[in-house]
C-alpha positions as CSV (number, residue, x, y, z in Angstrom):
1,M,0.0,0.0,0.1
2,A,2.8,2.4,0.7
3,F,4.4,1.7,-2.8
4,I,1.3,2.3,-4.5
5,Y,0.6,5.5,-2.4
6,D,4.1,6.6,-3.1
7,V,3.8,6.1,-6.9
8,Y,0.7,7.7,-7.7
9,T,0.4,10.6,-5.2
10,Q,4.0,11.7,-4.1
11,H,6.0,13.5,-6.8
12,K,9.3,13.5,-4.9
13,S,11.4,10.7,-3.6
14,W,11.0,9.6,-0.1
15,D,13.8,9.3,2.3
16,S,14.3,5.9,3.9
17,F,12.8,6.9,7.6
18,K,9.7,8.3,5.9
19,Y,9.2,5.3,3.7
20,I,9.9,3.0,7.0
21,L,7.1,5.1,8.9
22,I,4.4,5.1,6.2
23,S,5.0,1.5,5.5
24,I,4.1,0.7,9.3
25,I,1.4,3.0,9.4
26,F,-0.3,1.6,6.3
27,G,0.5,-2.1,7.6
28,L,-1.2,-1.4,10.8
29,M,-4.1,0.2,9.1
30,I,-4.5,-2.8,6.7
31,Y,-4.2,-5.4,9.7
32,F,-6.8,-3.3,11.6
33,I,-9.0,-3.3,8.6
34,D,-8.6,-7.0,8.2
35,Q,-9.5,-7.6,11.9
36,C,-12.5,-5.6,11.6
37,I,-13.7,-7.6,8.5
38,I,-13.0,-10.7,10.5
39,F,-15.0,-9.5,13.6
40,I,-18.0,-8.5,11.4
41,W,-17.7,-12.0,9.6
42,Q,-17.8,-13.8,13.2
43,F,-20.6,-11.4,14.3
44,M,-22.8,-12.2,11.3
45,E,-22.1,-15.9,11.5
46,S,-22.9,-16.0,15.0
47,K,-26.5,-14.2,14.6
48,I,-27.3,-16.4,11.7
49,S,-26.4,-19.6,13.6
50,N,-28.1,-18.3,16.9
51,K,-25.0,-18.8,18.8
52,E,-25.1,-17.1,22.4
53,S,-21.3,-16.4,22.5
54,V,-18.8,-16.1,20.0
55,S,-15.2,-17.1,20.2
56,W,-13.3,-14.3,18.8
57,Y,-10.4,-14.8,16.5
58,F,-7.4,-12.2,16.8
59,L,-4.7,-11.9,14.2
60,S,-1.2,-13.1,15.2
61,V,0.1,-9.6,14.3
62,W,-1.5,-8.3,17.7
63,D,0.5,-10.6,19.9
64,I,3.8,-9.5,18.7
65,A,4.0,-6.9,21.5
66,N,3.1,-9.5,24.4
67,K,5.2,-12.7,23.3
68,S,8.9,-13.0,22.5
69,D,8.2,-15.6,19.8
70,I,6.6,-14.4,16.4
71,K,4.3,-16.9,14.9
72,V,3.8,-15.8,11.2
73,V,0.6,-17.3,10.1
74,P,0.7,-17.5,6.2
75,Y,-3.0,-17.0,5.2
76,E,-3.2,-13.8,7.4
77,V,0.0,-12.4,5.4
78,F,-2.0,-13.2,2.3
79,F,-5.1,-11.7,3.4
80,G,-3.2,-8.6,4.2
81,V,-1.4,-8.3,1.1
82,A,-4.5,-9.3,-1.0
83,S,-6.4,-6.4,0.8
84,S,-3.6,-3.7,0.6
85,I,-3.7,-3.5,-3.1
86,P,-7.5,-2.6,-3.4
87,L,-7.3,-0.3,-0.2
88,G,-4.0,1.5,-1.6
89,L,-5.7,2.0,-4.9
90,L,-8.7,3.6,-2.8
91,V,-6.5,6.0,-0.8
92,V,-5.0,6.9,-4.2
93,Y,-8.3,7.8,-5.6
94,I,-9.6,9.6,-2.7
95,M,-6.0,11.9,-2.6
96,N,-6.2,12.4,-6.1
97,R,-9.7,13.6,-6.3
98,H,-9.3,15.6,-3.3
99,G,-12.4,13.8,-1.8
100,F,-10.4,13.8,1.6
101,N,-10.6,17.6,2.0
102,R,-14.2,17.9,0.8
103,H,-15.3,15.5,3.4
104,L,-13.5,17.3,6.2
105,R,-14.9,20.5,4.9
106,V,-18.5,19.2,5.5
107,I,-17.7,17.8,9.1
């Protein structure tokens, strides 16, 4: 997502600090959106099947701060990469159409 954003919205090269910072921010944003999608899916599934309690699934990326060993789950990484492409293009579209500024003026 950071690469797509850099190529289509920025017209000057980034230094390494800015690129790393933007990559981390966009990466956390992608995993947060993925986690929200999983929560919504689990909530809808529990309502359809009339379960009273839901065993919530958390992405393994959130355990990095609490545990010393890092467990990489391949389908979580694949889901993050697959969702970052359309979200990166959406961010580029919003930034190029100046829609973000128009929406902030309304608020």
